[in-house]
N, C-alpha and C positions, 0 to 999 in steps of 0.2 A: 503494500499500498504506500502510495506517493504522501509525505508530509511535507506541507508548505513551509516556507518558514517563517508566517507567522505566528508566535508561540503563546501571547499577551494580547488582550485587549484592552481598549484605553477609549472609555465611553466618554462620549463629548455629549454637550448640551445643545439646547435649541438651534436648528437652524431654519431659517428662515429661506423660502425659497419663491423668485420670480421668475414667472415665465411667459414669452410672446406666443399665444397660437395664430394660427393662419386667422386669416380674413373669415369669417360667418361659423367658426367654429365656438361652441359651448361647451364650459365643463357642467356634468351632473353632478360627478362625487369626486370624492381623492380619498382613498385607502392607501392604507400603509401594509402592505404583504406579509413583511418579517414577522411586526406586532397584530398585524389582525385586526387593524381598528379603521375606523373610518375617520378623517380628521375635515375641522370646519375650513372653508376655504372663502377670498372673494374675488371675484372676475369684475374689470371693469374693463370695457371694449375685447380688446385683444388680448387684456395682460392678465393673468392670471397668479394668486397668491396664497401662499399656506405656510406655516411652521410646524416641523415635524420638532416634537416635543422634545426627545432625546435619540442618540443613535448609539445603543450597546457594542455591537458588533458590526454591523450593517443595518441596513434600512431601504425598500422600494419604493417609490410612493407612484401609486397607478392613479393616472386620471382619468375618467370614464367621462366620453363626450357624447 
């Protein structure tokens, strides 16, 4: 079995994310896949913003249109 070089995790605090969407697209929900939870978001025009509360080892944010 291959063991990667990463042996310890260093948790980080909240991460603010801002993305620009293609014209005419809107987000209906944002889900954190690793922590299995929905998080609030704000969309204004083509810009969407949300905050990931904390990252222990990794996180994936899925935006559903």
